[in-house]
C-alpha positions in Angstrom: 0.0 0.0 0.0 1.4 3.4 -1.0 1.4 6.2 1.5 0.0 9.5 0.2 2.5 12.3 0.5 1.3 15.3 2.5 0.6 18.4 0.4 2.8 21.4 1.4 1.2 24.7 2.1 2.2 28.3 2.6 1.2 29.6 6.0 0.8 33.3 6.5 1.0 33.8 10.3 0.0 37.3 11.4 1.2 38.0 14.9 -0.2 41.3 16.4 1.2 41.0 19.9 4.5 41.1 21.7 5.2 41.6 25.4 1.7 43.0 25.8 0.3 39.5 25.3 2.9 36.8 25.6 0.4 34.0 25.1 -0.7 35.2 21.7 2.9 36.0 20.6 4.2 32.7 21.7 1.5 30.5 20.2 1.8 32.3 16.9 5.5 31.7 16.8 5.0 28.0 17.9 2.5 27.5 15.1 4.9 29.0 12.6 7.8 26.8 13.9 5.7 23.7 13.7 4.6 24.5 10.1 8.2 25.2 9.1 9.4 21.9 10.8 6.8 20.0 8.8 8.3 21.4 5.5 5.7 24.1 4.9 6.6 27.5 3.6 6.1 30.1 6.3 5.7 33.9 6.2 5.4 35.6 9.6 3.7 38.9 9.3 4.3 41.1 12.3 1.8 43.9 12.7 0.6 46.1 15.5 2.7 45.3 18.7 3.9 42.2 17.0 6.5 44.3 15.2 8.6 44.2 18.3 9.3 40.5 17.8 11.7 41.3 14.9 13.8 43.8 16.9 17.5 43.0 17.2 18.0 44.6 20.6 17.3 43.0 24.0 13.5 43.4 23.7 12.9 39.6 23.6 15.4 38.8 26.4 13.5 37.2 29.3 10.1 37.0 27.5 8.9 33.5 28.2 5.4 32.1 28.5 5.5 29.2 30.9 5.4 25.7 29.3 6.7 27.1 26.0 10.2 28.0 24.7 11.3 31.6 25.1 10.2 34.0 22.4 13.8 34.7 21.3 14.4 31.0 20.8 11.3 30.6 18.7 12.0 33.7 16.6 15.6 32.7 16.0 14.6 29.1 14.9 12.3 30.7 12.3 15.0 33.1 11.0 17.7 30.4 10.9 15.5 28.0 8.9 14.4 30.5 6.3 10.9 31.6 7.3 10.1 35.0 5.8 9.8 37.6 8.5 7.7 40.6 7.4 7.2 43.7 9.4 4.3 46.0 8.8 5.8 49.3 7.7 3.0 51.5 9.0 2.9 49.6 12.3 6.6 50.0 13.2 6.7 53.7 12.2 3.7 54.4 14.5 5.7 52.9 17.4 8.6 55.2 16.8 10.9 52.4 15.4 13.1 52.5 12.3 14.3 49.9 9.9 17.7 49.8 11.7 16.0 48.5 14.9 15.1 45.2 13.2 16.9 42.0 12.2 18.7 42.1 8.9 16.5 39.2 7.7 13.3 41.1 8.4 11.6 42.7 5.4 9.5 45.9 5.8 6.3 45.5 3.8 3.3 47.5 3.0 -0.3 46.5 3.6 -0.6 46.1 -0.2 2.2 43.5 -0.3 0.5 41.5 2.6 -2.9 41.7 0.7 -1.3 40.4 -2.5 0.2 37.4 -0.6 -3.1 36.7 1.1 -4.9 36.8 -2.2 -2.5 34.2 -3.6 -4.1 31.3 -1.6 -1.9 31.1 1.5 -3.3 29.6 4.7 -3.9 32.7 6.9 -3.5 32.3 10.7 -4.0 35.2 13.1 -2.6 35.8 16.6 
């Protein structure tokens, strides 16, 4: 009997929280990590307070939801394994941040680029 190969998908994980709601930020990153580990394509779109998850300073240091890995460990796993990390341009500017505050792997994107990707048939997930 031949096993059917699982179809790979493209997950678009929109995370809207950071330290203001560790539970949502963590679960969004965990879902993205699991999807990537299963061989799926993953785009993490960080909007609203989620933009802080792409910062390269010490923001993530010590942010840890009990029973889950620390936020920095989750984020670094995604970056190291090639997940796309997108940062909402309007959202980071509103929070007084600049492109230089973010990881070099992070891409600043407009709402239009996010909509174009969503319209392409990705699997959207929101946290």
